[in-house]
C-alpha positions as CSV (number, residue, x, y, z in Angstrom):
1,X,50.6,81.8,123.9
2,X,54.1,80.6,124.7
3,X,54.5,78.9,121.4
4,X,53.5,82.1,119.6
5,X,56.1,84.1,121.5
6,X,58.8,81.5,120.8
7,X,58.0,81.7,117.1
8,X,58.3,85.5,117.2
9,X,61.6,85.4,119.0
10,X,63.9,85.1,115.9
11,X,62.0,87.7,114.1
12,X,62.4,90.2,117.0
13,X,66.1,89.4,117.2
14,X,66.7,89.8,113.5
15,X,64.8,93.1,113.4
16,X,66.8,94.4,116.3
17,X,70.1,93.5,114.6
18,X,69.1,95.2,111.4
19,X,67.7,98.5,112.9
20,X,69.6,99.1,116.2
21,X,71.8,102.2,116.3
22,X,73.8,103.9,119.0
23,X,73.6,107.6,119.7
24,X,75.5,109.9,121.9
25,X,74.0,111.3,125.1
26,X,72.2,114.5,124.4
27,X,72.5,114.0,120.6
28,X,69.6,114.0,118.2
29,X,68.0,110.7,117.5
30,X,68.6,111.0,113.8
31,X,72.4,111.2,114.2
32,X,73.8,107.7,114.6
33,X,77.4,107.1,115.6
34,X,77.4,103.4,114.7
35,X,74.9,101.2,113.1
36,X,74.6,97.4,113.1
37,X,72.9,97.2,109.7
38,X,74.4,95.1,107.0
39,X,75.4,98.1,105.0
40,X,77.2,99.7,107.9
41,X,79.0,96.5,108.7
42,X,80.2,96.2,105.1
43,X,81.4,99.9,105.2
44,X,83.0,100.0,108.6
45,X,83.8,96.3,109.4
46,X,82.4,93.9,111.9
47,X,85.1,94.3,114.5
48,X,86.7,91.0,113.8
49,X,89.2,91.9,111.1
50,X,90.6,95.2,112.4
51,X,89.0,97.2,109.6
52,X,87.0,100.4,109.4
53,X,85.9,101.9,112.7
54,X,88.5,99.8,114.6
55,X,91.4,101.8,113.1
56,X,92.8,104.6,115.2
57,X,91.7,108.0,113.8
58,X,93.9,111.0,113.1
59,X,92.4,114.3,114.3
60,X,91.8,116.7,111.5
61,X,92.2,114.1,108.8
62,X,90.0,111.6,107.1
63,X,93.0,109.2,106.6
64,X,93.3,106.9,109.8
65,X,96.3,105.1,111.0
66,X,97.0,102.0,109.0
67,X,96.0,98.6,110.3
68,X,98.7,96.3,111.6
69,X,97.2,93.2,109.8
70,X,94.7,94.2,107.2
71,X,95.7,94.6,103.6
72,X,96.6,98.2,102.6
73,X,96.7,98.6,98.8
74,X,97.7,102.3,98.9
75,X,100.9,101.6,100.9
76,X,104.0,100.5,99.1
77,X,105.2,97.0,100.0
78,X,107.8,96.6,102.7
79,X,111.1,96.0,101.0
80,X,112.3,93.4,103.5
81,X,109.1,91.4,103.7
82,X,107.3,90.1,106.8
83,X,109.1,88.2,109.4
84,X,108.3,84.5,109.1
85,X,110.0,83.3,112.3
86,X,108.5,85.6,114.9
87,X,105.2,86.6,113.3
88,X,103.9,88.8,116.1
89,X,106.7,91.3,115.4
90,X,104.9,92.1,112.1
91,X,102.2,93.9,114.1
92,X,104.4,96.2,116.2
93,X,107.7,98.0,116.7
94,X,110.0,95.2,117.8
95,X,113.3,96.6,116.5
96,X,114.3,93.2,114.9
97,X,114.0,91.3,118.2
98,X,112.6,87.8,118.4
99,X,112.3,84.9,120.8
100,X,115.5,83.1,121.6
101,X,116.1,79.5,122.8
102,X,118.8,78.0,124.8
103,X,119.6,75.8,127.9
104,X,119.8,76.1,131.6
105,X,123.0,74.2,132.8
106,X,123.1,73.1,136.4
107,X,126.4,73.9,138.2
108,X,126.7,70.5,140.0
109,X,126.0,67.9,137.3
110,X,125.9,70.0,134.1
111,X,122.3,68.9,133.3
112,X,120.9,70.9,130.5
113,X,117.3,72.0,130.5
114,X,115.7,73.8,127.6
115,X,114.4,77.3,128.1
116,X,113.6,80.4,126.1
117,X,114.1,84.2,126.3
118,X,111.0,86.1,125.4
119,X,111.0,89.7,124.2
120,X,109.8,92.4,126.7
121,X,106.8,93.6,124.7
122,X,104.6,96.4,126.1
123,X,101.8,98.6,124.9
124,X,102.6,102.3,125.0
125,X,101.1,105.5,123.6
126,X,103.9,107.6,122.0
127,X,103.4,111.2,120.9
128,X,103.8,112.0,117.2
129,X,104.5,115.7,116.5
130,X,103.7,115.2,112.8
131,X,100.3,113.8,113.5
132,X,99.7,115.9,116.5
133,X,98.4,113.1,118.7
134,X,99.3,110.0,120.7
135,X,99.8,106.8,118.8
136,X,99.2,103.6,120.7
137,X,101.6,100.8,119.5
138,X,102.9,97.5,120.8
139,X,106.7,97.9,121.2
140,X,109.7,96.6,123.1
141,X,111.7,98.3,125.7
142,X,114.7,98.4,123.4
143,X,112.8,100.4,120.8
144,X,111.6,102.7,123.6
145,X,115.2,103.5,124.6
146,X,116.0,104.1,120.9
147,X,113.0,106.5,120.5
148,X,114.1,108.5,123.6
149,X,117.7,108.6,122.2
150,X,116.8,109.9,118.7
151,X,114.3,112.4,120.0
152,X,110.8,111.0,119.5
153,X,108.6,108.6,117.5
154,X,108.8,110.7,114.3
155,X,112.6,110.8,114.3
156,X,112.6,107.0,114.8
157,X,110.2,106.3,112.0
158,X,111.7,108.7,109.5
159,X,115.3,107.4,109.8
160,X,117.0,107.0,106.4
161,X,119.6,104.3,107.2
162,X,119.1,100.8,105.9
163,X,119.5,99.3,109.4
164,X,116.6,101.5,110.7
165,X,114.3,100.6,107.8
166,X,115.1,96.9,108.4
167,X,114.3,97.1,112.1
168,X,111.0,99.0,111.6
169,X,109.2,95.9,110.4
170,X,106.0,95.9,108.3
171,X,103.9,97.9,110.8
172,X,106.7,100.5,111.3
173,X,106.8,100.8,107.6
174,X,103.1,101.5,107.5
175,X,103.3,104.1,110.2
176,X,106.3,105.7,108.4
177,X,104.1,106.1,105.2
178,X,101.2,107.5,107.2
179,X,103.5,110.0,108.9
180,X,104.9,111.2,105.6
181,X,101.4,111.9,104.4
182,X,100.8,114.5,107.2
183,X,101.0,118.2,106.2
184,X,103.6,119.0,108.8
185,X,106.1,116.4,107.6
186,X,105.4,117.3,103.9
187,X,106.1,121.0,104.8
188,X,109.3,119.9,106.6
189,X,110.6,118.1,103.5
190,X,109.7,121.1,101.3
191,X,111.7,123.4,103.5
192,X,114.7,121.1,103.4
193,X,114.6,121.0,99.6
194,X,114.3,124.7,99.3
195,X,117.3,125.1,101.7
196,X,119.4,122.9,99.4
197,X,118.4,125.0,96.3
198,X,116.0,122.4,94.9
199,X,112.4,122.9,93.9
200,X,109.7,122.1,96.5
201,X,108.5,119.2,94.5
202,X,110.0,117.1,91.7
203,X,113.3,117.6,89.9
204,X,114.3,120.4,87.4
205,X,114.9,119.5,83.8
206,X,118.7,120.1,84.2
207,X,118.8,117.5,87.0
208,X,117.0,115.0,84.9
209,X,119.4,115.6,82.0
210,X,122.3,115.1,84.4
211,X,120.8,111.8,85.7
212,X,120.6,110.6,82.1
213,X,124.2,111.5,81.4
214,X,125.3,109.7,84.6
215,X,123.4,106.6,83.6
216,X,125.1,106.6,80.1
217,X,128.5,107.2,81.7
218,X,128.0,104.3,84.1
219,X,126.9,102.0,81.2
220,X,130.0,103.0,79.2
221,X,132.3,102.3,82.2
222,X,130.7,99.0,82.7
223,X,131.2,98.1,79.1
224,X,134.9,99.0,79.3
225,X,135.3,96.9,82.4
226,X,133.8,93.9,80.7
227,X,136.0,94.4,77.7
228,X,139.2,94.6,79.8
229,X,138.1,91.4,81.7
230,X,137.6,89.6,78.4
231,X,141.0,90.7,77.1
232,X,142.7,89.7,80.3
233,X,141.2,86.2,80.0
234,X,141.9,85.8,76.3
235,X,138.3,85.4,75.4
236,X,137.0,86.1,71.9
237,X,134.5,88.8,71.2
238,X,131.1,87.7,69.9
239,X,129.9,90.2,67.3
240,X,126.2,90.6,66.9
241,X,124.4,89.7,63.7
242,X,123.4,93.3,63.0
243,X,126.9,94.6,63.4
244,X,128.2,91.8,61.0
245,X,125.7,92.7,58.3
246,X,126.7,96.4,58.5
247,X,130.3,95.5,58.3
248,X,129.8,93.3,55.3
249,X,127.9,96.1,53.5
250,X,130.7,98.5,54.2
251,X,133.4,96.1,52.9
252,X,131.3,95.5,49.7
253,X,130.9,99.2,49.2
254,X,134.7,99.7,49.5
255,X,135.4,96.9,47.0
256,X,133.0,98.3,44.5
257,X,134.6,101.7,44.8
258,X,138.0,100.3,44.0
259,X,136.8,98.6,40.8
260,X,137.2,101.0,37.8
261,X,133.9,101.9,36.0
262,X,133.1,99.9,32.8
263,X,135.8,97.3,33.2
264,X,133.6,94.5,34.8
265,X,133.9,92.7,38.0
266,X,136.8,90.2,37.1
267,X,138.9,92.7,35.0
268,X,142.7,92.1,35.0
269,X,145.1,94.9,34.2
270,X,148.2,94.0,32.0
271,X,151.4,93.6,34.0
272,X,154.0,96.4,33.8
273,X,156.9,95.0,31.6
274,X,159.3,97.6,32.7
275,X,159.5,96.0,36.1
276,X,160.9,92.5,35.5
277,X,161.4,89.9,38.2
278,X,164.5,88.3,36.6
279,X,167.8,89.5,37.9
280,X,170.0,91.3,35.4
């Protein structure tokens, strides 16, 4: 009897793993909140790689907050790249801070002892007015002071200066992208564009034409600067092959136009005897 129960043990465990579900108290038995079947694990993640149901949800939206470590193909790449020195800063708002190393020097004998200064990292829930909920992030006390100074998490993430984008880090860049997808922030940008006299979305045709003219003008100015530099250095101009062919064709056409019709290519006209080279 014991041997038969032992043999049935793996089968019972496997059946429980493939059919067990979790339901809310008072909810119907047919509505499962989470399932441990293989299909559900492939869809929502197994809890070890920060995918699927482990992501923080956004109320009223099907697009959750991005993961700090998982690959996000829909988010543009961070322009400054991940931090290779202090890697844990890639998963939070560290403001460009990282661990520092130095020495403790004794006052009496001047003996140096190696030490380090670690970043004061804390977990906080910051309110986002664009998302309408609290966002739990791992951040430093310096970033918390900056958030209080600029007026909130949204103002910190939506900064337009290069220094702010650089201190956001990869995870701050992902939060910035998710915040810009919210309807409130999109409406805020549309109101700003309308206040400046621009269309709500895109650029008008006149603006595109002006941009093309600006690009052409910049290219012409760059060409003039290069030409002036070559003249100042006494360099020779290298004419392209196509320009040389066109120039040869123009010279040949001018030579043919100067030759009188019907006299041949090597025709010589008689000299004018009235104009003599001998002195009188």
